[in-house]
PyMOL CGO cylinders between C-alpha atoms (Angstrom):
from pymol import cmd
from pymol.cgo import CYLINDER

trace = [
    CYLINDER, 9.07, 0.67, 4.46, 11.42, 3.11, 6.07, 0.3, 1, 1, 1, 1, 1, 1,
    CYLINDER, 11.42, 3.11, 6.07, 14.78, 3.67, 4.41, 0.3, 1, 1, 1, 1, 1, 1,
    CYLINDER, 14.78, 3.67, 4.41, 16.55, 3.35, 7.78, 0.3, 1, 1, 1, 1, 1, 1,
    CYLINDER, 16.55, 3.35, 7.78, 15.36, -0.25, 8.09, 0.3, 1, 1, 1, 1, 1, 1,
    CYLINDER, 15.36, -0.25, 8.09, 16.89, -1.24, 4.77, 0.3, 1, 1, 1, 1, 1, 1,
    CYLINDER, 16.89, -1.24, 4.77, 20.52, -0.25, 5.02, 0.3, 1, 1, 1, 1, 1, 1,
    CYLINDER, 20.52, -0.25, 5.02, 22.48, -0.93, 1.85, 0.3, 1, 1, 1, 1, 1, 1,
    CYLINDER, 22.48, -0.93, 1.85, 26.02, -2.20, 1.75, 0.3, 1, 1, 1, 1, 1, 1,
    CYLINDER, 26.02, -2.20, 1.75, 26.62, -2.79, -1.94, 0.3, 1, 1, 1, 1, 1, 1,
    CYLINDER, 26.62, -2.79, -1.94, 23.06, -2.56, -3.24, 0.3, 1, 1, 1, 1, 1, 1,
    CYLINDER, 23.06, -2.56, -3.24, 19.94, -0.78, -2.31, 0.3, 1, 1, 1, 1, 1, 1,
    CYLINDER, 19.94, -0.78, -2.31, 16.76, -2.84, -2.29, 0.3, 1, 1, 1, 1, 1, 1,
    CYLINDER, 16.76, -2.84, -2.29, 15.60, -1.77, -5.75, 0.3, 1, 1, 1, 1, 1, 1,
    CYLINDER, 15.60, -1.77, -5.75, 18.95, -2.68, -7.32, 0.3, 1, 1, 1, 1, 1, 1,
    CYLINDER, 18.95, -2.68, -7.32, 19.05, -6.04, -5.56, 0.3, 1, 1, 1, 1, 1, 1,
    CYLINDER, 19.05, -6.04, -5.56, 15.55, -6.98, -6.66, 0.3, 1, 1, 1, 1, 1, 1,
    CYLINDER, 15.55, -6.98, -6.66, 16.43, -6.08, -10.25, 0.3, 1, 1, 1, 1, 1, 1,
    CYLINDER, 16.43, -6.08, -10.25, 19.33, -8.56, -10.19, 0.3, 1, 1, 1, 1, 1, 1,
    CYLINDER, 19.33, -8.56, -10.19, 17.28, -11.55, -9.04, 0.3, 1, 1, 1, 1, 1, 1,
    CYLINDER, 17.28, -11.55, -9.04, 15.57, -14.07, -11.32, 0.3, 1, 1, 1, 1, 1, 1,
    CYLINDER, 15.57, -14.07, -11.32, 11.86, -13.91, -12.08, 0.3, 1, 1, 1, 1, 1, 1,
    CYLINDER, 11.86, -13.91, -12.08, 9.48, -16.25, -10.23, 0.3, 1, 1, 1, 1, 1, 1,
    CYLINDER, 9.48, -16.25, -10.23, 9.90, -19.95, -11.13, 0.3, 1, 1, 1, 1, 1, 1,
    CYLINDER, 9.90, -19.95, -11.13, 12.75, -19.19, -13.52, 0.3, 1, 1, 1, 1, 1, 1,
    CYLINDER, 12.75, -19.19, -13.52, 15.04, -21.47, -11.53, 0.3, 1, 1, 1, 1, 1, 1,
    CYLINDER, 15.04, -21.47, -11.53, 12.39, -24.02, -10.57, 0.3, 1, 1, 1, 1, 1, 1,
    CYLINDER, 12.39, -24.02, -10.57, 14.11, -26.96, -12.25, 0.3, 1, 1, 1, 1, 1, 1,
    CYLINDER, 14.11, -26.96, -12.25, 17.48, -26.36, -10.56, 0.3, 1, 1, 1, 1, 1, 1,
    CYLINDER, 17.48, -26.36, -10.56, 18.36, -28.83, -7.84, 0.3, 1, 1, 1, 1, 1, 1,
    CYLINDER, 18.36, -28.83, -7.84, 19.46, -27.45, -4.48, 0.3, 1, 1, 1, 1, 1, 1,
    CYLINDER, 19.46, -27.45, -4.48, 23.15, -28.21, -5.04, 0.3, 1, 1, 1, 1, 1, 1,
    CYLINDER, 23.15, -28.21, -5.04, 23.38, -26.61, -8.46, 0.3, 1, 1, 1, 1, 1, 1,
    CYLINDER, 23.38, -26.61, -8.46, 21.54, -23.38, -7.62, 0.3, 1, 1, 1, 1, 1, 1,
    CYLINDER, 21.54, -23.38, -7.62, 24.00, -20.56, -7.02, 0.3, 1, 1, 1, 1, 1, 1,
    CYLINDER, 24.00, -20.56, -7.02, 23.36, -17.95, -4.33, 0.3, 1, 1, 1, 1, 1, 1,
    CYLINDER, 23.36, -17.95, -4.33, 24.95, -14.56, -5.07, 0.3, 1, 1, 1, 1, 1, 1,
    CYLINDER, 24.95, -14.56, -5.07, 23.16, -12.20, -2.67, 0.3, 1, 1, 1, 1, 1, 1,
    CYLINDER, 23.16, -12.20, -2.67, 22.29, -12.16, 0.98, 0.3, 1, 1, 1, 1, 1, 1,
    CYLINDER, 22.29, -12.16, 0.98, 20.04, -10.25, 3.34, 0.3, 1, 1, 1, 1, 1, 1,
    CYLINDER, 20.04, -10.25, 3.34, 21.24, -10.50, 6.89, 0.3, 1, 1, 1, 1, 1, 1,
    CYLINDER, 21.24, -10.50, 6.89, 20.61, -9.23, 10.36, 0.3, 1, 1, 1, 1, 1, 1,
    CYLINDER, 20.61, -9.23, 10.36, 23.38, -9.30, 12.92, 0.3, 1, 1, 1, 1, 1, 1,
    CYLINDER, 23.38, -9.30, 12.92, 20.86, -8.85, 15.73, 0.3, 1, 1, 1, 1, 1, 1,
    CYLINDER, 20.86, -8.85, 15.73, 18.87, -11.92, 14.70, 0.3, 1, 1, 1, 1, 1, 1,
    CYLINDER, 18.87, -11.92, 14.70, 21.77, -14.06, 13.47, 0.3, 1, 1, 1, 1, 1, 1,
    CYLINDER, 21.77, -14.06, 13.47, 19.69, -15.08, 10.47, 0.3, 1, 1, 1, 1, 1, 1,
    CYLINDER, 19.69, -15.08, 10.47, 20.49, -14.87, 6.76, 0.3, 1, 1, 1, 1, 1, 1,
    CYLINDER, 20.49, -14.87, 6.76, 18.26, -14.96, 3.72, 0.3, 1, 1, 1, 1, 1, 1,
    CYLINDER, 18.26, -14.96, 3.72, 19.72, -15.88, 0.31, 0.3, 1, 1, 1, 1, 1, 1,
    CYLINDER, 19.72, -15.88, 0.31, 17.17, -14.77, -2.31, 0.3, 1, 1, 1, 1, 1, 1,
    CYLINDER, 17.17, -14.77, -2.31, 17.31, -16.18, -5.83, 0.3, 1, 1, 1, 1, 1, 1,
    CYLINDER, 17.31, -16.18, -5.83, 13.95, -14.96, -7.16, 0.3, 1, 1, 1, 1, 1, 1,
    CYLINDER, 13.95, -14.96, -7.16, 11.90, -11.79, -6.77, 0.3, 1, 1, 1, 1, 1, 1,
    CYLINDER, 11.90, -11.79, -6.77, 8.22, -11.31, -7.54, 0.3, 1, 1, 1, 1, 1, 1,
    CYLINDER, 8.22, -11.31, -7.54, 7.47, -7.57, -7.69, 0.3, 1, 1, 1, 1, 1, 1,
    CYLINDER, 7.47, -7.57, -7.69, 3.69, -8.14, -7.81, 0.3, 1, 1, 1, 1, 1, 1,
    CYLINDER, 3.69, -8.14, -7.81, 3.51, -10.01, -4.50, 0.3, 1, 1, 1, 1, 1, 1,
    CYLINDER, 3.51, -10.01, -4.50, 6.72, -8.44, -3.13, 0.3, 1, 1, 1, 1, 1, 1,
    CYLINDER, 6.72, -8.44, -3.13, 8.00, -11.90, -2.28, 0.3, 1, 1, 1, 1, 1, 1,
    CYLINDER, 8.00, -11.90, -2.28, 11.44, -13.40, -2.49, 0.3, 1, 1, 1, 1, 1, 1,
    CYLINDER, 11.44, -13.40, -2.49, 12.19, -17.09, -2.92, 0.3, 1, 1, 1, 1, 1, 1,
    CYLINDER, 12.19, -17.09, -2.92, 15.42, -18.54, -1.65, 0.3, 1, 1, 1, 1, 1, 1,
    CYLINDER, 15.42, -18.54, -1.65, 17.32, -20.20, 1.13, 0.3, 1, 1, 1, 1, 1, 1,
    CYLINDER, 17.32, -20.20, 1.13, 16.74, -19.16, 4.74, 0.3, 1, 1, 1, 1, 1, 1,
    CYLINDER, 16.74, -19.16, 4.74, 19.43, -19.86, 7.33, 0.3, 1, 1, 1, 1, 1, 1,
    CYLINDER, 19.43, -19.86, 7.33, 17.71, -19.37, 10.66, 0.3, 1, 1, 1, 1, 1, 1,
    CYLINDER, 17.71, -19.37, 10.66, 16.92, -22.06, 13.20, 0.3, 1, 1, 1, 1, 1, 1,
    CYLINDER, 16.92, -22.06, 13.20, 17.51, -24.48, 10.32, 0.3, 1, 1, 1, 1, 1, 1,
    CYLINDER, 17.51, -24.48, 10.32, 18.16, -24.30, 6.58, 0.3, 1, 1, 1, 1, 1, 1,
    CYLINDER, 18.16, -24.30, 6.58, 15.09, -24.27, 4.38, 0.3, 1, 1, 1, 1, 1, 1,
    CYLINDER, 15.09, -24.27, 4.38, 13.95, -23.12, 0.98, 0.3, 1, 1, 1, 1, 1, 1,
    CYLINDER, 13.95, -23.12, 0.98, 10.89, -20.94, 0.87, 0.3, 1, 1, 1, 1, 1, 1,
    CYLINDER, 10.89, -20.94, 0.87, 9.19, -17.64, 0.29, 0.3, 1, 1, 1, 1, 1, 1,
    CYLINDER, 9.19, -17.64, 0.29, 9.72, -14.56, 2.41, 0.3, 1, 1, 1, 1, 1, 1,
    CYLINDER, 9.72, -14.56, 2.41, 7.85, -11.30, 1.99, 0.3, 1, 1, 1, 1, 1, 1,
    CYLINDER, 7.85, -11.30, 1.99, 9.48, -7.89, 1.85, 0.3, 1, 1, 1, 1, 1, 1,
    CYLINDER, 9.48, -7.89, 1.85, 7.02, -6.59, 4.45, 0.3, 1, 1, 1, 1, 1, 1,
    CYLINDER, 7.02, -6.59, 4.45, 8.16, -9.25, 6.93, 0.3, 1, 1, 1, 1, 1, 1,
    CYLINDER, 8.16, -9.25, 6.93, 11.41, -7.33, 7.32, 0.3, 1, 1, 1, 1, 1, 1,
    CYLINDER, 11.41, -7.33, 7.32, 9.63, -4.10, 8.19, 0.3, 1, 1, 1, 1, 1, 1,
    CYLINDER, 9.63, -4.10, 8.19, 7.70, -5.71, 11.06, 0.3, 1, 1, 1, 1, 1, 1,
    CYLINDER, 7.70, -5.71, 11.06, 10.82, -6.49, 13.08, 0.3, 1, 1, 1, 1, 1, 1,
    CYLINDER, 10.82, -6.49, 13.08, 11.63, -3.52, 15.32, 0.3, 1, 1, 1, 1, 1, 1,
    CYLINDER, 11.63, -3.52, 15.32, 15.14, -2.32, 16.08, 0.3, 1, 1, 1, 1, 1, 1,
    CYLINDER, 15.14, -2.32, 16.08, 16.74, -4.65, 13.56, 0.3, 1, 1, 1, 1, 1, 1,
    CYLINDER, 16.74, -4.65, 13.56, 18.86, -3.47, 10.66, 0.3, 1, 1, 1, 1, 1, 1,
    CYLINDER, 18.86, -3.47, 10.66, 19.15, -5.45, 7.47, 0.3, 1, 1, 1, 1, 1, 1,
    CYLINDER, 19.15, -5.45, 7.47, 22.07, -5.45, 5.08, 0.3, 1, 1, 1, 1, 1, 1,
    CYLINDER, 22.07, -5.45, 5.08, 21.69, -6.33, 1.41, 0.3, 1, 1, 1, 1, 1, 1,
    CYLINDER, 21.69, -6.33, 1.41, 24.85, -7.27, -0.41, 0.3, 1, 1, 1, 1, 1, 1,
    CYLINDER, 24.85, -7.27, -0.41, 26.59, -9.45, -2.94, 0.3, 1, 1, 1, 1, 1, 1,
    CYLINDER, 26.59, -9.45, -2.94, 28.49, -12.51, -1.74, 0.3, 1, 1, 1, 1, 1, 1,
    CYLINDER, 28.49, -12.51, -1.74, 30.93, -14.96, -3.29, 0.3, 1, 1, 1, 1, 1, 1,
    CYLINDER, 30.93, -14.96, -3.29, 28.68, -17.30, -5.33, 0.3, 1, 1, 1, 1, 1, 1,
    CYLINDER, 28.68, -17.30, -5.33, 27.94, -20.45, -3.30, 0.3, 1, 1, 1, 1, 1, 1,
    CYLINDER, 27.94, -20.45, -3.30, 25.70, -23.51, -3.46, 0.3, 1, 1, 1, 1, 1, 1,
    CYLINDER, 25.70, -23.51, -3.46, 23.34, -24.48, -0.63, 0.3, 1, 1, 1, 1, 1, 1,
    CYLINDER, 23.34, -24.48, -0.63, 25.75, -27.22, 0.49, 0.3, 1, 1, 1, 1, 1, 1,
    CYLINDER, 25.75, -27.22, 0.49, 28.57, -24.68, 0.75, 0.3, 1, 1, 1, 1, 1, 1,
    CYLINDER, 28.57, -24.68, 0.75, 26.38, -22.32, 2.78, 0.3, 1, 1, 1, 1, 1, 1,
    CYLINDER, 26.38, -22.32, 2.78, 25.28, -25.10, 5.15, 0.3, 1, 1, 1, 1, 1, 1,
    CYLINDER, 25.28, -25.10, 5.15, 28.94, -26.03, 5.72, 0.3, 1, 1, 1, 1, 1, 1,
    CYLINDER, 28.94, -26.03, 5.72, 29.83, -22.55, 7.04, 0.3, 1, 1, 1, 1, 1, 1,
]
cmd.load_cgo(trace, "trace")
């Protein structure tokens, strides 16, 4: 993936991934108790991804996606590189629950 695609605000991609939980570590948390501390966003797409887990083997994140609707799911690192002319920002946010994010 090109460095220009992954612009860093507070963290570069490697640092961000190192701060996230391991796969299934938060599996027993309900959606309103899970805290989201990081976001990946694209101003051009008006979407945000709030990763909570990172799997380095599959290069997949798990977290909340705020796009057409709010949903929990997996998103792959390579998905970001397939979108042309879109810049992504990776940064830390004020810790919030899913309900707080949906209320924005």
